[in-house]
C-alpha positions as CSV (number, residue, x, y, z in Angstrom):
1,M,19.5,-2.9,-24.0
2,T,20.9,-0.2,-22.2
3,Q,17.6,0.8,-20.5
4,A,17.4,-3.0,-19.7
5,V,20.6,-3.3,-18.0
6,A,20.1,-0.2,-16.2
7,R,16.7,-1.5,-14.7
8,A,18.1,-4.8,-14.0
9,T,21.0,-2.9,-12.1
10,L,18.4,-0.8,-10.0
11,L,16.5,-4.2,-9.2
12,A,19.6,-5.8,-7.8
13,C,20.4,-2.6,-5.8
14,L,16.4,-2.6,-4.5
15,L,16.9,-6.4,-3.6
16,S,20.7,-6.2,-1.9
17,L,18.9,-3.4,0.6
18,S,15.6,-5.5,1.1
19,V,17.4,-8.7,2.1
20,S,20.2,-6.9,4.3
21,A,22.6,-8.4,6.8
22,H,20.2,-7.3,9.6
23,F,17.5,-8.9,8.0
24,L,17.5,-12.6,8.0
25,K,14.2,-12.5,6.1
26,N,12.2,-9.9,4.3
27,D,9.4,-11.1,2.0
28,Y,9.3,-7.5,0.9
29,L,7.2,-6.5,3.8
30,I,9.5,-3.7,4.9
31,T,10.8,-1.3,1.9
32,P,14.5,-0.3,1.2
33,K,13.9,3.0,2.6
34,A,13.1,1.4,5.9
35,T,15.7,-1.0,5.6
36,V,18.3,1.9,5.4
37,V,17.4,3.1,8.4
38,L,17.5,0.2,10.2
39,N,20.5,-0.9,9.1
40,Q,21.8,2.4,10.7
41,I,20.5,1.5,13.7
42,S,21.9,-1.7,13.8
43,D,25.3,-1.1,12.9
44,E,25.4,1.6,15.9
45,L,24.0,-1.0,18.4
46,T,26.3,-3.4,17.6
47,E,29.3,-1.1,17.5
48,K,28.7,0.4,20.7
49,T,27.6,-2.9,22.6
50,G,28.5,-5.9,21.0
51,I,24.9,-6.9,20.8
52,S,23.2,-7.6,17.5
53,A,19.4,-7.3,16.6
54,Y,18.0,-8.9,13.6
55,A,14.7,-8.8,12.2
56,I,12.3,-11.5,10.3
57,A,9.7,-10.2,8.0
58,T,8.0,-13.0,6.8
59,T,4.7,-13.7,4.6
60,E,4.5,-17.4,5.8
61,K,1.4,-18.5,7.0
62,L,2.8,-20.1,10.3
63,K,0.2,-22.5,11.7
64,E,-2.0,-21.9,14.6
65,G,0.6,-22.4,17.9
66,S,3.8,-22.5,15.9
67,N,6.8,-22.2,18.1
68,L,8.8,-19.0,17.2
69,Y,12.0,-20.2,18.9
70,A,11.7,-23.5,16.8
71,Y,11.1,-21.3,13.4
72,V,13.9,-18.9,13.5
73,K,16.3,-22.1,14.1
74,P,17.1,-22.3,10.4
75,Y,18.1,-18.6,10.8
76,E,20.8,-18.9,13.7
77,S,23.7,-19.9,11.8
78,N,23.3,-16.3,10.0
79,A,23.0,-14.4,13.5
80,S,26.3,-13.5,15.5
81,K,25.6,-14.2,19.3
82,P,24.6,-12.4,21.4
83,Y,21.5,-11.2,19.6
84,V,18.2,-10.4,19.9
85,I,15.4,-11.6,16.6
86,L,12.5,-9.2,16.2
87,V,9.9,-11.8,14.2
88,F,6.9,-10.0,12.3
89,A,4.5,-12.4,10.4
90,P,1.3,-11.1,9.7
91,N,-0.1,-14.2,8.0
92,A,0.8,-16.0,10.9
93,V,-2.5,-17.9,12.2
94,I,-3.5,-16.8,16.0
95,K,-7.1,-18.3,15.9
96,S,-8.2,-20.3,12.7
97,S,-12.0,-20.3,14.0
98,I,-12.1,-16.5,14.1
99,S,-9.6,-16.1,11.2
100,Q,-7.5,-14.0,13.6
101,T,-4.0,-13.6,12.1
102,G,-0.6,-11.6,12.7
103,R,2.2,-12.9,15.2
104,L,4.9,-10.4,16.6
105,G,8.0,-12.1,18.8
106,L,11.4,-11.5,20.3
107,I,14.1,-14.3,20.1
108,P,16.9,-13.3,22.6
109,S,20.0,-16.0,22.2
110,S,19.9,-16.6,25.8
111,E,17.8,-16.0,28.6
112,A,20.3,-13.5,30.5
113,L,20.1,-11.1,27.1
114,K,15.9,-11.8,27.8
115,Q,16.4,-9.2,30.9
116,A,17.9,-6.6,28.7
117,Y,14.7,-5.3,27.4
118,D,10.9,-5.1,28.2
119,H,9.2,-7.5,25.7
120,T,5.9,-6.1,26.1
121,K,7.2,-2.5,25.7
122,V,8.9,-3.4,22.6
123,L,6.2,-5.3,20.9
124,H,3.7,-2.4,22.1
125,Y,5.9,0.1,19.8
126,F,4.9,-2.2,16.8
127,N,0.9,-2.7,17.6
128,A,0.6,0.9,18.4
129,F,1.2,1.6,14.6
130,I,-0.2,-1.3,12.8
131,G,-3.7,-0.9,14.8
132,S,-3.7,3.0,14.3
133,K,-6.8,4.1,12.2
134,D,-5.6,6.8,9.7
135,S,-5.0,7.1,6.1
136,N,-1.5,5.8,5.9
137,S,-1.2,2.7,3.6
138,L,-0.7,-0.9,5.0
139,Q,3.0,-0.6,3.7
140,S,3.6,2.4,5.4
141,K,2.2,1.3,8.8
142,Y,4.6,-1.8,8.5
143,D,7.5,0.5,7.8
144,V,7.2,2.8,10.8
145,A,6.1,0.0,12.9
146,M,9.1,-2.3,12.1
147,L,11.2,0.9,12.9
148,Q,9.6,2.0,15.8
149,A,9.8,-1.2,17.7
150,Y,13.3,-2.0,16.6
151,S,14.6,1.3,17.6
152,E,13.1,0.9,20.8
153,L,14.5,-2.6,21.2
154,A,18.0,-1.2,20.0
155,D,17.5,1.7,22.8
156,E,16.9,-0.6,25.6
157,L,19.5,-3.0,25.0
158,A,21.9,0.0,24.8
159,V,20.8,1.1,28.0
160,S,21.4,-2.4,29.2
161,K,25.3,-1.4,28.5
162,G,25.2,2.1,29.5
163,V,25.7,3.5,25.9
164,T,23.1,6.0,24.1
165,L,22.3,5.7,20.6
166,K,22.1,8.5,18.3
167,S,20.3,6.9,15.3
168,T,17.0,5.7,17.0
169,L,13.9,7.0,16.1
170,K,11.8,6.7,19.3
171,D,12.5,10.3,20.7
172,S,11.7,12.2,17.7
173,S,8.5,9.8,17.0
174,N,7.1,10.7,20.6
175,W,7.4,14.1,20.0
176,I,5.6,13.7,16.7
177,I,3.0,11.5,18.4
178,T,2.7,13.8,21.1
179,L,2.0,16.8,18.7
180,F,-0.4,14.5,16.9
181,A,-2.4,14.2,20.0
182,W,-2.7,17.7,21.0
183,I,-4.0,18.5,17.4
184,V,-6.6,15.7,18.0
185,R,-7.6,17.6,21.3
186,I,-7.5,21.0,19.7
187,G,-9.8,19.7,16.6
188,A,-12.2,18.3,19.2
189,V,-12.7,21.4,21.2
190,L,-13.0,23.2,18.0
191,L,-15.9,21.1,16.6
192,I,-17.5,21.1,19.9
193,W,-17.8,24.8,19.7
194,I,-18.7,25.0,16.4
195,Y,-21.8,22.5,16.5
196,F,-22.4,23.3,19.7
197,G,-21.0,26.0,21.9
198,R,-21.1,28.5,19.2
199,P,-25.0,28.0,18.3
200,L,-25.8,28.0,21.9
201,Y,-23.9,31.2,22.4
202,R,-25.6,32.8,19.4
203,R,-29.1,32.0,20.5
204,I,-28.0,33.2,23.9
205,R,-27.0,36.6,22.7
206,F,-29.5,37.3,20.0
207,G,-32.2,35.8,22.1
208,K,-31.9,38.4,24.7
209,Q,-32.3,40.9,21.8
210,H,-35.6,40.1,21.0
């Protein structure tokens, strides 16, 4: 009985993290751990700028051509203006004829606020991780992509108000990405040396001895 209560309490805690005040909707696409980090960024952004940034992560299969502005309407009553809502809908249909799915969107509360961030740049951070070819699980990619895009959005909103956020992840992640890129380059050079350079060197060196 005690164990059952403990499990129920743990589940309630996890659910409360998954559906946080900063997630208007989260169909368990983003894990509680990632949600905690997102909440920290959101709290600092609102405290320093007065702007709220929300996220929606939904498994709904939105129809082709669905209007994301219309989709977020039911959630606006739970959002404090001014705000920007980051929408992630991996099952939304983009083009049914080729079974293409997955939509992203940024919905500002006003046209003026839309000028405070670069829509393309923010969503690029999301797509860069979702589309990466590596051994990370899809869940991990969802978490990292959401945090990267949300972090970039928060940074840009903060810059528009002349402030700097300490909780965002973009700078540290860019350092990791740069390091990874250099590792890949070095690895490529080593492979070229092992499979082409060294055999050629050995043939030239030992060929002359004969």
